[in-house]
N, C-alpha and C positions, 0 to 999 in steps of 0.2 A: 504493500500500500504506500509506503514511504517513497518507493521508486516512482510510482505513478503520480504522486503529488509533485515530485520534482519535474516530471514531464509536463504536467499541466501548467506549472509556473513558467517553464521555458516557453511553451507554446503561447502563453499569455503575453510574455514579454516580446516575443518575435512578432506576433500579430499587432501588438500595440505600436511597435516601432514602424511597422509597415503601413499602418493606418494613415492614409493621407486624406481620405474622405469616408463618410459613412457607408459608401458602396462596399468597402472592404468587409463590413459586418455581414453582408449578404454572401460573401465568398467563404465564410467560415462555417463549415458544416456543424450544426448544433448536435453533436453526437452525445454529449453529456451535459449535465446541468452546468458544469464549469464553463463549457464552450458557450452555452446560452448566456451566461453572465458576461463573458468576454464580448459577445455580440451586442449585448445591451449597453455596455460601457462604451464601446466604439461608436455605437449609434448616436451617442451624445456628443461626440467629437465633431466640431464643425471647422471648416477651413475659412480663411480670410482672403478675399480678393480686393486688391487696391487698384484703382483706376485714376489716371490723370484725366483732365477734362479737355482743355483747349487742344485742338489738333489730334486728339485721341478719340474722344466721344463726340466732340463738337467740331464742326467744320468752320473754324475761324477763331477769332479772339473774342470771347464772350464779354470781356470788360468793355470793349468799344461798342459792341452791338447793343448791350443793355444801356450803356451810358447815353447813346444816341436816343434811345427810346425815352429814358428818364429825363433827358434834356427837353424833349418835346412835351413831356408831361409836366414840366416845371419842377421836377424833384430836385434836379441840380441846375445850376445856371449855365448859360451859353459860354460864359467865360471859362468855366471848368472844362467844358467840352473842347473849346479851342486850345486851352493849355495842354490838354491831353494829346491832342493832335500834334502839337509842337514837339512834345516829348517823343511821340512815336516817330516823327520825322527825323529827329536827331539820332534816334536809335537806327533807323533805316539808312541814314547817311554814314553811319559808323563813327559818329562823334561822341556817342555815349554807349556804354556797355549794357548788356541785358539786365543784370541784377540791379544796377543803378537806375535804369529806366523804369523797371517794375516797381522799385521802391518809391520812386518819384510819383508814379501813377497812383499807387495806393494811398500815399500821403495826400495827394491832390484830391482824390475822391472822398477820402475820409473827412478832410476839411470842408469840402463842398456839401457834405451831408450834415454838418453840425446843426443841431437843433431839430433835425427831422425825426419823425416818429419811426421807430424800427419796423413796426408792423406794417405801416403804409409802404415803406420801401420794399419789405419782403413780399408783400402782396403784388406789387408792381413787377418784381423780379419773377415770382412764381408764374404769373400770367404770361410773361414773356417766354419762359422756358417750357411751360406746359404746351404752348402752341408753336414753338419754334420748329421750322422745317430744316434747321441746320444740324440737328442731332443726326449722326450717322445711322442709317437704317439697321446696321448690324448690332448696334448697342443694345436695343431691346431684346434681340434674339440671344445675345450673350448673357444678359441679365436673367432671362427666363431659364436658360440652361444652368446657370450657377446658383440661382437663388435657393433651390432645395437643399444644397449642401454647403453653401458659402455665405458668410456675412460680407456684403459688398460695401466697400467704403470708397468715397470720392476723396482724392488728395489733390489739392489745388492751391495755388497762390492767390486765387481770387478771394474776395471777402466772404464772410460767413453767410450773408443773405443769398448770394449766388449759389454757394454749395448747398445750403439748406433747401433752396428752391429745387435744385436738380435732384437731390435725394428724395424729396417729397413727391416730385412729379414722376419719378421712375421707380418708386418703391424700394429704394436702397436702404441699407442698414444705418449708415452714418457717414461722417465726413471729418477730414482734417483740413482746415483752411485758415487763411489770414483772418484775424479778428479785429474788427473796428470796435473801439470802446463804446459801450452803451451804458447809460446811467438813467435809471427810472424810465426806461423805455425809449430814450432818445439818444441819438448819436452825439458824442462829445466833440468830435472833430479830430480825434487822434487814432493812430494805429496801435492797438494794444499788443498784439503779437503778429508777426509776419512770416510767411513762408516764401519770401521773395529770393532768398539766397540758398545756395547749397549747404552752407553751414547751418542755417536754421532748419532745413529739412533733415539734416543729420541729427540735430538735437531732438527733433520730433521723433 
């Protein structure tokens, strides 16, 4: 009996190490109660899938597309939109680096939203992404395949209301994104945490 106990423990460890998704549980023949227990434990294990957003799930730069819409709605001023275009032009001309440009864009937008109600900005963002035709068609198909076995997260340097909107519109699990400071439901105008640099992504 002691010999078989060791065998069961060994099988348990091997199966647990090989378990990448709950599908493995279906491949373990429940020959004994111990194997059934292994299958139940593995069935609780879920994998995590991380997706970037711009140019990965979304065909373009969502920051500028949403900024244009919210400029039309009066959420941000035209001065903010024009300043963002100037920063983009400097980046495209090679006079400014990527991380510097993104940091400037985030600071610009955060300042432009000072005093705005977070829920109103989120609602505008959600309406935009829920109806956007710029989401790649394969994104929904991939989400449907992964959702039963994976917790799907969005990882983006975009601000939290963009990430939160995309997550809600697509039924994803959560997100990691730049955070604009919000106090009592209103934007303060500052960037609390940013994912604009490789260093900050590594810290995350």
